[in-house]
N, C-alpha and C positions, 0 to 999 in steps of 0.2 A: 553474420557476427551480431552478438547482442548490442543493442543501442547503448548501453553503459555497463562497465564492468566492475561494480562495486566500488566504482570510483569515488562516489560521492555520498556525503551524508547530508547534503544539502537539502533543502525543502523542494528543489528542483531539480531534476535529471536532466542531462543534456537531451539530445533531440527530444524535447517533448512531444507527446502525440496525445494530447487529452482531449477530453471530450467535455460537455457543460450542460446538463441538463438535468441529473438527478442527483439530490441530496441525500445522504444517509447519515442517519444519528443512531448512536449505540447509548441504551440507556440500561440500568440496573434491572435485572430480571422483574424486581417487584414494581416496576414502573412500565413494564411492557404495554400494559392497557393504555397509558397515558401518550406512548408515543405515537401509536395511530391517530389520535386525536391531535397530537401536535402537527403531524403531517398534514392532515386534512385541513387544518387551520393555516398552514402556511408559517408555522412558529419556528422558533429559532432553537436554542439551546433548552430554555424551561428547565427541566428537571435536573438535566445535566450540571447545572450550577451548583446543585446540593453538594457535589463532589468531585468535579472537575473532569471527569472522564467521558470523551466525547470520540464518536467515530462517525465521520462523514465522508460521502464521495459524490462526487459530480460527473455525470455524462455529458459531454459535449458534443457528440457526435450528431445529436439532433438540434444542436443550438446554431442556428445561423443568425447572429445579431445583425440588426439593421445598424446602419451608421450611426443613429441616435442613441441605441443601446450601447454600441460599443464606446462611442464617448462618454456615456453615463457610467460605464463600468471603468474606463480610465481615469475618470474624475475624481474615484475614490482610492486611487493607487498613489503611493509615493511618487514624486516627479523623477527621481533617479530610476526607478524601477520602469516607470512608463518609458523612459528613454531606452532603457535596455530592451523592453519590450518590442520598441520600434524598430530595433535593428535584425530581428527575426526576420530571415528572408529563405524562400525555398524556391530554387531556381526551376522555371517550368521548360525552358530552352529559347531559344530565338532571343535571348536577351531579356525575356520576362521571368517575374519572379513574384511567389505569393507573399503578401505581406499584410500586416494588420490584421482585423477581424477574418481574413480570408485564408490566413496562415496558421495551421493548427499548433505550431510550437507557440506563436504568440497568445493564441487564446489559451494554451495551458498555462503558460506562464501568469496569465492575468487572473486565470481562476484561482491558480495556488495562492497567490497574494491575496485576493479577496476572501478565500477561505480563513486563512490565517488572522486576517485583521476582524473578520466575522467572530471567530472563536473568541479571540481576547476581548473584543468589545462586549459581548453578550454574556460572557463568562465571569468577566472582571468589572464590568461597568464603566470602562473608558470609552469616550466619544469614538465612533468609528474611525472618523478622520483623523484622531489624535492618536491613534496605537502608534507606537514606536518599535517596530520590530529591528533586530539586529541579528547578525550571524557571526559565529566562532570562525576562527582562522579556517577549519575543515568545512566550514558552511553550514552547519547547524544552526538553525533558526532560534532566537530567544527572545523574550521580552526585555527591553532596557532595562539596566539596573534601577533606575530612578523609577521607572513605573512599576517595576516588581516590587520595589520597595513600599510604594505607595498602595497598591492595589492587590497585591498576591500575597505577600509574605506571610500575613497573619493568617490567612485562610489556606493556601494552596502552596506552602513553602517550596516544595520541589516541582512546581507547575512546570511541564514541559510538553512539547507538540512537535510532530512532524508530519511532512507533506511528500507526497510521490505522485508521479504521473507517468503514464505509459499506454500505448494502444489508445482506447476510448474514453479513459478514465483518469480523474484526479481524486486521490484519497488523503484523509488527514486523520490523525489520531491523537488524543492528548490524555494526559494522566495528571493527578496531583501529586502522587506521592512516589510511583515507580519510573524508571527511565522507559521511554517509549520509543519505537521506530517503527515506521510502515513503510510498505513498498508494493507496488502493484506490477502485475506483468502480463502482456498478452502472449498465448500460446499461439505461436504461428510457425511455419517453415522457415528455416534461416535463408535469409536474403541471397541472391546470388545464385550461383550454380552449385554450389554445397549441397551434398546429400545429407541426410540426418547422420548417418555415421560419421562422415567427414566433419561435420559441426561437432559431433560428440568427440572425436579426436582433438579438434583444434581447442577444445574447452576441457581436455581431460585432467589438466591441474588445477580447475577450480573447483572439483568434488573428491571427496574422499573414497577410497575403494568400497566402504560401507554404502556411502549414497549411490555410487556408481551401481551396485548390486540391487538396489532398489528402484533406481529409474530404468534399467535395461531388463524390463519385464513387459510381455504383451505386445500389443502392434505398435508400430512407429509412433502415431497419433498419443497413445497413452503414455509412449516414453518421452515424448516431447513435453506433454504437460507435467511429466513428474519431473524433469528436468528444470523446467520454468518455476515450478513451486519449490524446489530445493533452493534456486537462484533467489528466488523472492524471500525465502527464511534467511538466507545469508545476508541478503542487503538489510532487511528489517534489523537484524542484530546488530551489524554494522552500523547502522544509522542511529539505533538506540544508545550505544555507547558514545557514539559521537567521534569516531576515529576515522581516517581516511584510507589511502592508497595503500598504506604500510602494513595492512594485516594480511596475514598469511592465511588462505582460505583453507588450506589442508588442516590448520589447525582446529576449525570448527566441522563437527560432523553430526548431521540431524538425522533423527530417524522419524519417519513419518507416521502417526498413528491415525488408525482409523476413527471418525467420528461417530455419532449415534447413527447417522442415516447409513454410514457406511458398514456398521455393526449389523444393522438390520439386514443390509443385502448379503452378508458374508456370514452371518451368526456367531462372529467372533469380535473381539476388540484388538486383534493382531496388528502388526504392521502392515502396510501397504502391500496387496497381492495382486497379481496379474489380472484376475478377472474380477476385481471388486466393482461392483455397481455398474456393470454393463445391462442394458435394456435386455430382458428374456426373450422380447418377441425380435431380436435382431439377431443376425447370424455373423460370424466371423468370416470376413474376406480372406479366402485361401490362397491367394496368388502369391508371387514372389515378392520379395523386398523391393525390387525395381517397380512391380506394380503398385505397391504401397507408395514408394516416392511419388510416383504418377499422381496418384488418388490426392497425396497429400497437397501436392502442387495445384489441385484442381480446384475451383471455387467451392465446391462443397466440403472438400477437407476432410472427407469421411472413407472409411474403409468398405467398400460396398455398401451393404444396408445397416451394418453393426455401428452403433454410435455409443460413445460414453455419455453416462446421464449427468451432464454438469449443469445443473439446474441452478439457478441463482439462489443463493444461502446454503448451497451445500459446504459443510464445516469440517475441518479436521485440526487435529493438534499434532504437535511435534515437540521431541524433546532434543537437547543439545548436548553434545560432550565438547569440551575443550581441552585439547591434549589429552583426551582420553578419559577426563573426568566429567561426571554428569553434572549439569547446572541445574541443581535442584531449585534455585532460586530466581530462575527464568521459566516463563510461561510463553509459548508460542502458539498462535491461532491463524489457520490459514482458511479464507472463504472465497469462494468462486462468485463473483458480481455478476458474471453471465456465462454462457458456455465456453468463453474463450479468455476471459480474463479472472485472474486470482489475485487476492491480496493476503499479504502476512503483517501481522501485528506482533511485535516483540515487547514484552514487559519483564522488567528486572530491577535489580538492587541498584540504589544510587551510587554506593560504593565501587560499582563497575564503570562509572563514568570516565571517560578519557578524553582525548584531543587536547588542545591548548585552550585552556580555560573554560571548557565546559562545565566541569565540577563545580567553578566559582559562581555559576549562574543558579546552582541549587543551594536554598537558604535552609533546608530542613535537616542539614547535616548528611553524611555521606554514609553513615554506618549501615549495615546490611539488613536493614529494619524489616526486609520482605522475606529474608529466608525462610524463617518459621512459618510464616503464614504459605508461603509457596510448596514447601517441604510436605505439607498437610493438605492433599488433594490438589495441590498446584495452585493455589491462588483462588479467589473467587471470580466467577465468570463473567464476561463481557456478553451481553447478547448480540446476534446478527445486526447487519445495518439495516436501517429503515428509511424507505425512499420519500424525498419530498421532490417536488418539481418545479423547477422555474428559475430565471436570473433573479427574480426578486428576492429569491432565497440567500443569493450572495450579497446583496446589498443592506445596509441599514434599516430597521422597521421605520416607517412613519410614526410620528407619536399620535 
């Protein structure tokens, strides 16, 4: 079963499995050359401060903090959050549990908080340890009213941000004018004894018939990838508008479009097709579905020698219909962070803000200011994630 079921709009999902060693920053296309330089210098937001649009990700799987590093990280997090992080326990059996720096859930929660504080501090010029983060009733994070009035309203009146974590990654996205929601998922075989087919049956009400028609194509591994991609898209939308459990997932129906790389493979710009972007040098495993299930559960997770080309940076776009009506003022981008993790970012009009009080945190007005821009070419592009490495990237820079 999925670790979360579109249940939260918060910056942190429940069983967090996050990683912590790679930071990704998104910049305007015209600034792509500056991105590499910033990464090489260990810099922070830099040019994103010109317009408030940021994309970060941090892989914690390769981060094994020393006691000193863990203490340093926690020293920059609010005491109430440090207490919450300290409560995470992962049973090992025999009365033993993983806690603190050895618990992936605790590390993911710490990284998520640090990413948000880093964002607000560097973007708005607020001292790192003075950043005041709050949450709506539904759990969507936002900057306190007082700090927003002082630091953000004049430049970024609709400044909002979102964080997600799953598998080995924590991701963050922010926007100065549009609503933004982000989600990350690891594509993996369902836990327990369920087969993929049983898993899909259990989750049947989470996708529309149109989405299932796109998901159930190709070998099982590809179907799982597609399912988690659509799940990721749905969560990104729900988190962008700031609503919680009450949203009927059948109302939202996505179409996954091929991106430039996929179009090169297929020679088309058509929706997802069964054999999109598989390596030509590999062959399809022609055994039974039971054999495919066994291979999915194996360490390799591949079907014979044929494997999908899920390189870091592979990108797709998606469109959304709500109650059968296309949402032309929304933009959805999917990107694969590595062969098994994908992230989805939703951007839309402030008028769509929901939840209890979330709209009140947007000072630029709730008018549908993005509809015209998005209906013409679906808005301006955001480049892919750019990597920066190391715990220092989570902490305030020394003067």
